[in-house]
N, C-alpha and C positions, 0 to 999 in steps of 0.2 A: 505493499500499499503506498504509495507515494503521501510524503510529508507536504504540510502546507507550501514551503520555501520550492520545492521539486515540482509544485504546481503555478508556480510562477511563471516561466519562460513557455508553457502552453495558452497561460489566460492571456499574456501578452500579444500571444502570436495572433488569439483571436479579437484580440483589442483594433492588433494594426490592420488586419482582415477589416475592419469595421470601419478605420480612419481611410484606407485604399478604396473602398467603397463612394464611402463622403465624396471623398475627394474628386473620384470621377464624375460623379453627379451632380457639383457643385464645382467646375473645372476654375480655375484662379483663387479657390479659398483652401486654407490648412486646416487640418484640425487634428493638430500635435497635443497629442495629450502631454500635460503640464501644471504645472502650480499643484493643487494637494495631492493629486493624483500620484503623482509622479517622484513628490516628497514622500509622501507617504509607507509609496513602493520602498524606495530607498531605505526608510527608516527600519520595515520591518526585514530588509534583506540584510541589511548591518548589524539591524540584532540576533540575526539567526547565523550570519557569517562570523561575527567576531563575537556571539556569545554576550550581548549588550543587554543591559535592560531599560526598556524603553521608561522616558516620563511619562507625565501626565500630556497630554495634546498642550500646544499651547504654551508650552513651559518657556519663560522668556531664555534668550542664548543657546542653553543646551537642551539635548534633545534624548540622550539616553548617561546611560553611568555604566565603569567598569569597575567595580570593586570602588574607588573613590576617587577615581578617574571620571571627570564630565566632559563628557563630548557633544559638539554640533553637526551633526548629520546633515551633509550639503549631498542631492540626488538632483540630477538634470541630464538631458538630452543635448546638450549645447556644448559650447565649448568655453564657458564660462558660468562661473557663481557667483551672486550678490552673499555680502555680508555686513550685518548691523552692529556687530559687536566681536571684540576681541574672544573668543571662545577659549578655554583649559586647552581641549584637542577638537581638532577639526580633521573631519572624515571627508574628503570629497568622494564620491562614486556616479559612474557615466552608466547610467539604464541604458543598455543598446536592444533594438526593434526583438534580438531574438531570447532575449530573456537573461541573455548575460551580465554581466558588470564588468567595468572594469576601474580600477582602484587608478583615483588619479592623485590621491595626497589623505597620508594619514601621519600625522605629528602633531606638535604643539600648534597652537590656535596663534602665537604671536608672530612668523614668518609670515605667513598669508595675510596678517592684519596686516603688516606693517609694507606690505609691497602691494597691499588692493589698491585701488584707484580714488580718488576727490569723493568727499561725501558727496553723493546727490541727493537731490529735493526727498527724494524719499526717506533720507535715512539709511541708504544701503550704499554698499563699495561695494565695487567691482573688481574681479581677478580673474587674468584668463588660466586656459590651461595651462600654457606653456609655461608661465609662471611659475602655474602651481607642481609642475612636473621638475624643475630645474630645483625648486624650493623641497620638495620629496628628497632628491638625490644628498643631503645635504644634512637628514633624519637619520639617526642610529638607529638600525633597528632595535635597539630596547625601547627607545621610543616609540614605537608604532603599534597600533592595535593588533595585536596576535590573533588570527582565524582562526576559528571553532577547529578543534579536530577534524578530521575526517567520519572517525570513529563516532563523535559524539553527536558528529549531524548527523549521521544512520540512524542513532539511539532512537533520535527524536520522533 
């Protein structure tokens, strides 16, 4: 029997089939899933893959914790993310159409915050994936969130 996490790729495939159908019915319009849908998917994927405890929805700055470490999770389908405050730890995931996930950044929140763009009117600062990849290269392994073991994932 599949775990909830294992069902995500199949469900996303179905979602993108619907998106494609909508886009073919309404040429010139994009129906890209975003906002809460992508953010929530990123949070549940991160919780499973990194063995995190999710905080209540709309908790300020952080979305999860692992032990005493507070974590902000950003998931997107684009090439940048927006942050509105400096998190203790930042995990940025790119959600791919096949349901897989690319880890873009996994490390202390200070460097991305310090390297993000100017504060926008909406109170957020943007940072691109190329900058995040560069910052990630400087993060020592011991400062990264460790992925849950395959054995633990299979036992869920």
